[in-house]
N, CA, C and O atoms as CSV, one atom per row, in Angstrom:
chain,resi,resn,atom,element,x,y,z
A,1,MET,N,N,16.052,21.899,-65.925
A,1,MET,CA,C,14.772,22.480,-66.291
A,1,MET,C,C,13.647,21.615,-65.726
A,1,MET,O,O,13.652,20.393,-65.874
A,2,LYS,N,N,12.706,22.256,-65.092
A,2,LYS,CA,C,11.594,21.543,-64.463
A,2,LYS,C,C,10.537,21.197,-65.504
A,2,LYS,O,O,10.221,22.004,-66.378
A,3,ALA,N,N,9.996,19.986,-65.398
A,3,ALA,CA,C,8.960,19.530,-66.327
A,3,ALA,C,C,7.658,20.285,-66.079
A,3,ALA,O,O,7.360,20.691,-64.956
A,4,ALA,N,N,6.907,20.460,-67.130
A,4,ALA,CA,C,5.599,21.108,-67.014
A,4,ALA,C,C,4.673,20.230,-66.181
A,4,ALA,O,O,4.788,19.004,-66.214
A,5,PRO,N,N,3.766,20.837,-65.442
A,5,PRO,CA,C,2.839,20.027,-64.645
A,5,PRO,C,C,1.906,19.222,-65.546
A,5,PRO,O,O,1.516,19.675,-66.622
A,6,THR,N,N,1.565,18.051,-65.096
A,6,THR,CA,C,0.620,17.212,-65.824
A,6,THR,C,C,-0.800,17.702,-65.546
A,6,THR,O,O,-1.020,18.436,-64.582
A,7,PRO,N,N,-1.758,17.309,-66.373
A,7,PRO,CA,C,-3.146,17.664,-66.068
A,7,PRO,C,C,-3.580,17.201,-64.677
A,7,PRO,O,O,-4.335,17.901,-64.003
A,8,ASP,N,N,-3.113,16.037,-64.242
A,8,ASP,CA,C,-3.448,15.563,-62.895
A,8,ASP,C,C,-2.856,16.478,-61.829
A,8,ASP,O,O,-3.498,16.746,-60.813
A,9,ASP,N,N,-1.619,16.963,-62.058
A,9,ASP,CA,C,-1.001,17.910,-61.123
A,9,ASP,C,C,-1.833,19.190,-61.037
A,9,ASP,O,O,-2.061,19.727,-59.954
A,10,VAL,N,N,-2.276,19.661,-62.190
A,10,VAL,CA,C,-3.062,20.892,-62.244
A,10,VAL,C,C,-4.384,20.701,-61.514
A,10,VAL,O,O,-4.801,21.566,-60.744
A,11,ARG,N,N,-5.036,19.588,-61.750
A,11,ARG,CA,C,-6.323,19.326,-61.082
A,11,ARG,C,C,-6.147,19.184,-59.569
A,11,ARG,O,O,-6.993,19.632,-58.795
A,12,LYS,N,N,-5.050,18.564,-59.158
A,12,LYS,CA,C,-4.773,18.431,-57.724
A,12,LYS,C,C,-4.587,19.813,-57.100
A,12,LYS,O,O,-5.115,20.084,-56.021
A,13,GLN,N,N,-3.843,20.678,-57.769
A,13,GLN,CA,C,-3.646,22.033,-57.263
A,13,GLN,C,C,-4.969,22.799,-57.248
A,13,GLN,O,O,-5.250,23.538,-56.304
A,14,LEU,N,N,-5.773,22.624,-58.284
A,14,LEU,CA,C,-7.079,23.267,-58.328
A,14,LEU,C,C,-7.929,22.825,-57.144
A,14,LEU,O,O,-8.578,23.653,-56.504
A,15,ASP,N,N,-7.932,21.537,-56.850
A,15,ASP,CA,C,-8.706,21.036,-55.707
A,15,ASP,C,C,-8.246,21.689,-54.404
A,15,ASP,O,O,-9.067,22.019,-53.549
A,16,GLU,N,N,-6.943,21.873,-54.256
A,16,GLU,CA,C,-6.419,22.523,-53.048
A,16,GLU,C,C,-6.891,23.977,-52.969
A,16,GLU,O,O,-7.292,24.457,-51.908
A,17,ILE,N,N,-6.837,24.659,-54.098
A,17,ILE,CA,C,-7.279,26.060,-54.124
A,17,ILE,C,C,-8.773,26.142,-53.807
A,17,ILE,O,O,-9.196,26.976,-53.006
A,18,LEU,N,N,-9.563,25.282,-54.432
A,18,LEU,CA,C,-11.014,25.326,-54.234
A,18,LEU,C,C,-11.425,24.958,-52.811
A,18,LEU,O,O,-12.516,25.315,-52.367
A,19,SER,N,N,-10.558,24.247,-52.098
A,19,SER,CA,C,-10.882,23.888,-50.714
A,19,SER,C,C,-10.455,24.973,-49.721
A,19,SER,O,O,-10.707,24.848,-48.522
A,20,SER,N,N,-9.814,26.030,-50.211
A,20,SER,CA,C,-9.416,27.129,-49.332
A,20,SER,C,C,-10.645,27.945,-48.926
A,20,SER,O,O,-11.674,27.913,-49.601
A,21,LYS,N,N,-10.524,28.665,-47.829
A,21,LYS,CA,C,-11.666,29.449,-47.347
A,21,LYS,C,C,-12.099,30.514,-48.346
A,21,LYS,O,O,-13.272,30.887,-48.381
A,22,TRP,N,N,-11.173,31.003,-49.153
A,22,TRP,CA,C,-11.478,32.061,-50.112
A,22,TRP,C,C,-12.371,31.570,-51.249
A,22,TRP,O,O,-13.128,32.341,-51.839
A,23,PHE,N,N,-12.269,30.286,-51.542
A,23,PHE,CA,C,-13.066,29.747,-52.644
A,23,PHE,C,C,-14.258,28.939,-52.139
A,23,PHE,O,O,-15.291,28.890,-52.806
A,24,LYS,N,N,-14.134,28.307,-50.976
A,24,LYS,CA,C,-15.281,27.589,-50.421
A,24,LYS,C,C,-16.423,28.537,-50.107
A,24,LYS,O,O,-17.589,28.141,-50.115
A,25,SER,N,N,-16.087,29.784,-49.832
A,25,SER,CA,C,-17.111,30.756,-49.468
A,25,SER,C,C,-17.784,31.399,-50.684
A,25,SER,O,O,-18.704,32.201,-50.527
A,26,SER,N,N,-17.334,31.055,-51.887
A,26,SER,CA,C,-17.924,31.668,-53.079
A,26,SER,C,C,-18.084,30.650,-54.200
A,26,SER,O,O,-17.108,30.228,-54.820
A,27,ARG,N,N,-19.327,30.267,-54.447
A,27,ARG,CA,C,-19.602,29.329,-55.531
A,27,ARG,C,C,-19.183,29.925,-56.867
A,27,ARG,O,O,-18.692,29.204,-57.735
A,28,GLN,N,N,-19.368,31.228,-57.045
A,28,GLN,CA,C,-19.032,31.854,-58.316
A,28,GLN,C,C,-17.531,31.850,-58.581
A,28,GLN,O,O,-17.099,31.527,-59.687
A,29,ARG,N,N,-16.735,32.207,-57.576
A,29,ARG,CA,C,-15.276,32.176,-57.770
A,29,ARG,C,C,-14.810,30.764,-58.090
A,29,ARG,O,O,-13.988,30.557,-58.983
A,30,SER,N,N,-15.340,29.796,-57.353
A,30,SER,CA,C,-14.954,28.396,-57.574
A,30,SER,C,C,-15.350,27.933,-58.974
A,30,SER,O,O,-14.552,27.309,-59.673
A,31,ALA,N,N,-16.572,28.237,-59.380
A,31,ALA,CA,C,-17.046,27.824,-60.700
A,31,ALA,C,C,-16.245,28.502,-61.804
A,31,ALA,O,O,-15.906,27.870,-62.805
A,32,PHE,N,N,-15.940,29.785,-61.626
A,32,PHE,CA,C,-15.162,30.545,-62.599
A,32,PHE,C,C,-13.779,29.920,-62.788
A,32,PHE,O,O,-13.370,29.634,-63.914
A,33,LEU,N,N,-13.063,29.712,-61.685
A,33,LEU,CA,C,-11.708,29.169,-61.773
A,33,LEU,C,C,-11.714,27.743,-62.319
A,33,LEU,O,O,-10.892,27.405,-63.171
A,34,ALA,N,N,-12.625,26.910,-61.840
A,34,ALA,CA,C,-12.696,25.530,-62.322
A,34,ALA,C,C,-13.005,25.494,-63.818
A,34,ALA,O,O,-12.435,24.683,-64.549
A,35,TYR,N,N,-13.892,26.357,-64.271
A,35,TYR,CA,C,-14.236,26.417,-65.696
A,35,TYR,C,C,-13.009,26.783,-66.530
A,35,TYR,O,O,-12.719,26.128,-67.531
A,36,LEU,N,N,-12.295,27.822,-66.123
A,36,LEU,CA,C,-11.108,28.239,-66.882
A,36,LEU,C,C,-10.050,27.148,-66.926
A,36,LEU,O,O,-9.448,26.900,-67.971
A,37,ILE,N,N,-9.826,26.502,-65.800
A,37,ILE,CA,C,-8.822,25.429,-65.748
A,37,ILE,C,C,-9.268,24.253,-66.615
A,37,ILE,O,O,-8.480,23.739,-67.409
A,38,ASP,N,N,-10.504,23.830,-66.474
A,38,ASP,CA,C,-11.005,22.699,-67.270
A,38,ASP,C,C,-10.928,22.995,-68.765
A,38,ASP,O,O,-10.486,22.152,-69.545
A,39,GLN,N,N,-11.350,24.174,-69.158
A,39,GLN,CA,C,-11.302,24.544,-70.573
A,39,GLN,C,C,-9.860,24.579,-71.084
A,39,GLN,O,O,-9.578,24.114,-72.189
A,40,THR,N,N,-8.965,25.122,-70.290
A,40,THR,CA,C,-7.558,25.187,-70.687
A,40,THR,C,C,-6.970,23.792,-70.837
A,40,THR,O,O,-6.242,23.531,-71.795
A,41,LEU,N,N,-7.271,22.898,-69.912
A,41,LEU,CA,C,-6.767,21.530,-69.992
A,41,LEU,C,C,-7.326,20.797,-71.214
A,41,LEU,O,O,-6.704,19.861,-71.716
A,42,GLN,N,N,-8.487,21.220,-71.687
A,42,GLN,CA,C,-9.070,20.628,-72.895
A,42,GLN,C,C,-8.543,21.294,-74.165
A,42,GLN,O,O,-8.896,20.892,-75.274
A,43,GLY,N,N,-7.701,22.311,-74.001
A,43,GLY,CA,C,-7.122,22.989,-75.150
A,43,GLY,C,C,-7.905,24.187,-75.639
A,43,GLY,O,O,-7.566,24.781,-76.663
A,44,ASN,N,N,-8.952,24.546,-74.911
A,44,ASN,CA,C,-9.776,25.699,-75.282
A,44,ASN,C,C,-9.282,26.926,-74.524
A,44,ASN,O,O,-9.408,26.996,-73.301
A,45,THR,N,N,-8.729,27.878,-75.235
A,45,THR,CA,C,-8.209,29.068,-74.566
A,45,THR,C,C,-8.852,30.350,-75.074
A,45,THR,O,O,-8.456,31.440,-74.661
A,46,GLY,N,N,-9.818,30.242,-75.944
A,46,GLY,CA,C,-10.491,31.425,-76.479
A,46,GLY,C,C,-11.691,31.792,-75.638
A,46,GLY,O,O,-12.829,31.730,-76.102
A,47,PHE,N,N,-11.436,32.177,-74.396
A,47,PHE,CA,C,-12.531,32.504,-73.487
A,47,PHE,C,C,-13.214,33.799,-73.889
A,47,PHE,O,O,-12.576,34.722,-74.395
A,48,ASN,N,N,-14.512,33.856,-73.658
A,48,ASN,CA,C,-15.215,35.124,-73.804
A,48,ASN,C,C,-16.210,35.250,-72.664
A,48,ASN,O,O,-16.627,34.256,-72.069
A,49,GLN,N,N,-16.583,36.486,-72.369
A,49,GLN,CA,C,-17.430,36.744,-71.212
A,49,GLN,C,C,-18.788,36.057,-71.305
A,49,GLN,O,O,-19.329,35.601,-70.298
A,50,TYR,N,N,-19.332,35.986,-72.506
A,50,TYR,CA,C,-20.641,35.348,-72.651
A,50,TYR,C,C,-20.560,33.873,-72.264
A,50,TYR,O,O,-21.374,33.393,-71.475
A,51,ALA,N,N,-19.587,33.158,-72.814
A,51,ALA,CA,C,-19.457,31.727,-72.518
A,51,ALA,C,C,-19.206,31.491,-71.033
A,51,ALA,O,O,-19.785,30.580,-70.441
A,52,ILE,N,N,-18.360,32.296,-70.439
A,52,ILE,CA,C,-18.076,32.143,-69.005
A,52,ILE,C,C,-19.339,32.421,-68.191
A,52,ILE,O,O,-19.660,31.680,-67.262
A,53,GLY,N,N,-20.044,33.479,-68.539
A,53,GLY,CA,C,-21.263,33.816,-67.816
A,53,GLY,C,C,-22.312,32.725,-67.890
A,53,GLY,O,O,-22.932,32.378,-66.885
A,54,VAL,N,N,-22.508,32.190,-69.074
A,54,VAL,CA,C,-23.542,31.167,-69.276
A,54,VAL,C,C,-23.088,29.811,-68.743
A,54,VAL,O,O,-23.811,29.170,-67.979
A,55,GLU,N,N,-21.901,29.375,-69.140
A,55,GLU,CA,C,-21.453,28.020,-68.809
A,55,GLU,C,C,-20.918,27.881,-67.393
A,55,GLU,O,O,-21.138,26.849,-66.759
A,56,ALA,N,N,-20.230,28.880,-66.884
A,56,ALA,CA,C,-19.630,28.760,-65.552
A,56,ALA,C,C,-20.496,29.376,-64.460
A,56,ALA,O,O,-20.619,28.821,-63.368
A,57,LEU,N,N,-21.092,30.519,-64.757
A,57,LEU,CA,C,-21.823,31.232,-63.723
A,57,LEU,C,C,-23.329,31.020,-63.778
A,57,LEU,O,O,-24.061,31.526,-62.928
A,58,GLY,N,N,-23.796,30.270,-64.780
A,58,GLY,CA,C,-25.214,29.941,-64.867
A,58,GLY,C,C,-26.119,31.131,-65.122
A,58,GLY,O,O,-27.236,31.189,-64.609
A,59,LYS,N,N,-25.643,32.073,-65.906
A,59,LYS,CA,C,-26.393,33.305,-66.146
A,59,LYS,C,C,-27.576,33.141,-67.093
A,59,LYS,O,O,-28.447,34.010,-67.115
A,60,GLY,N,N,-27.646,32.097,-67.855
A,60,GLY,CA,C,-28.744,31.916,-68.805
A,60,GLY,C,C,-28.406,32.502,-70.156
A,60,GLY,O,O,-27.515,33.343,-70.278
A,61,GLU,N,N,-29.120,32.055,-71.169
A,61,GLU,CA,C,-28.813,32.442,-72.548
A,61,GLU,C,C,-29.074,33.909,-72.844
A,61,GLU,O,O,-28.570,34.427,-73.841
A,62,ASN,N,N,-29.836,34.583,-72.020
A,62,ASN,CA,C,-30.099,36.016,-72.224
A,62,ASN,C,C,-29.027,36.900,-71.598
A,62,ASN,O,O,-29.147,38.125,-71.620
A,63,PHE,N,N,-27.990,36.300,-71.045
A,63,PHE,CA,C,-26.905,37.058,-70.419
A,63,PHE,C,C,-26.256,37.989,-71.435
A,63,PHE,O,O,-25.926,37.581,-72.548
A,64,ASP,N,N,-26.079,39.233,-71.039
A,64,ASP,CA,C,-25.446,40.236,-71.899
A,64,ASP,C,C,-24.272,40.852,-71.144
A,64,ASP,O,O,-24.480,41.676,-70.253
A,65,PRO,N,N,-23.036,40.465,-71.487
A,65,PRO,CA,C,-21.875,40.992,-70.771
A,65,PRO,C,C,-21.697,42.504,-70.917
A,65,PRO,O,O,-20.963,43.119,-70.143
A,66,ALA,N,N,-22.356,43.097,-71.892
A,66,ALA,CA,C,-22.262,44.547,-72.063
A,66,ALA,C,C,-23.032,45.290,-70.978
A,66,ALA,O,O,-22.702,46.429,-70.648
A,67,THR,N,N,-24.056,44.650,-70.425
A,67,THR,CA,C,-24.864,45.306,-69.401
A,67,THR,C,C,-24.750,44.653,-68.033
A,67,THR,O,O,-25.214,45.217,-67.042
A,68,ASP,N,N,-24.144,43.478,-67.962
A,68,ASP,CA,C,-23.985,42.746,-66.704
A,68,ASP,C,C,-22.497,42.475,-66.499
A,68,ASP,O,O,-21.886,41.739,-67.274
A,69,ASN,N,N,-21.923,43.058,-65.477
A,69,ASN,CA,C,-20.475,42.938,-65.256
A,69,ASN,C,C,-20.097,41.758,-64.364
A,69,ASN,O,O,-19.008,41.754,-63.791
A,70,ALA,N,N,-20.956,40.771,-64.235
A,70,ALA,CA,C,-20.713,39.639,-63.332
A,70,ALA,C,C,-19.396,38.932,-63.626
A,70,ALA,O,O,-18.659,38.608,-62.695
A,71,VAL,N,N,-19.089,38.690,-64.873
A,71,VAL,CA,C,-17.862,37.966,-65.214
A,71,VAL,C,C,-16.641,38.800,-64.841
A,71,VAL,O,O,-15.687,38.281,-64.262
A,72,ARG,N,N,-16.667,40.070,-65.165
A,72,ARG,CA,C,-15.537,40.946,-64.817
A,72,ARG,C,C,-15.354,41.030,-63.304
A,72,ARG,O,O,-14.229,41.038,-62.805
A,73,LYS,N,N,-16.457,41.092,-62.590
A,73,LYS,CA,C,-16.394,41.170,-61.128
A,73,LYS,C,C,-15.803,39.892,-60.539
A,73,LYS,O,O,-14.923,39.955,-59.681
A,74,VAL,N,N,-16.278,38.743,-60.990
A,74,VAL,CA,C,-15.773,37.463,-60.470
A,74,VAL,C,C,-14.301,37.275,-60.862
A,74,VAL,O,O,-13.507,36.763,-60.073
A,75,ALA,N,N,-13.945,37.687,-62.072
A,75,ALA,CA,C,-12.539,37.575,-62.502
A,75,ALA,C,C,-11.647,38.416,-61.593
A,75,ALA,O,O,-10.585,37.962,-61.169
A,76,SER,N,N,-12.070,39.616,-61.299
A,76,SER,CA,C,-11.301,40.507,-60.433
A,76,SER,C,C,-11.166,39.928,-59.026
A,76,SER,O,O,-10.075,39.927,-58.457
A,77,GLU,N,N,-12.272,39.435,-58.463
A,77,GLU,CA,C,-12.249,38.825,-57.137
A,77,GLU,C,C,-11.328,37.600,-57.112
A,77,GLU,O,O,-10.574,37.398,-56.160
A,78,THR,N,N,-11.399,36.795,-58.161
A,78,THR,CA,C,-10.579,35.584,-58.235
A,78,THR,C,C,-9.102,35.929,-58.273
A,78,THR,O,O,-8.304,35.319,-57.561
A,79,ARG,N,N,-8.731,36.892,-59.091
A,79,ARG,CA,C,-7.324,37.321,-59.141
A,79,ARG,C,C,-6.858,37.798,-57.762
A,79,ARG,O,O,-5.753,37.473,-57.330
A,80,LEU,N,N,-7.689,38.553,-57.091
A,80,LEU,CA,C,-7.354,39.071,-55.774
A,80,LEU,C,C,-7.134,37.930,-54.767
A,80,LEU,O,O,-6.182,37.959,-53.988
A,81,LYS,N,N,-7.999,36.952,-54.791
A,81,LYS,CA,C,-7.904,35.844,-53.833
A,81,LYS,C,C,-6.748,34.891,-54.144
A,81,LYS,O,O,-6.175,34.290,-53.235
A,82,LEU,N,N,-6.411,34.755,-55.416
A,82,LEU,CA,C,-5.270,33.904,-55.762
A,82,LEU,C,C,-3.981,34.552,-55.329
A,82,LEU,O,O,-2.907,33.986,-55.534
């Protein structure tokens, strides 16, 4: 049975992904993925669109995920590129 990756292993892989052309060309995709990975490594897995929009994408405190689909769009693009 293979051991689970360490946080350092995960961060190293994240750095490789973020240096790819698919992520270097998009600050939003990079910020989105890095935010999710960092939060997960800290034990926070209760993501919500508002927090991602404000904290990762810099949308500001008036961000309303009900009327702005930025988080859903970036999530979809990120899945596609991964």
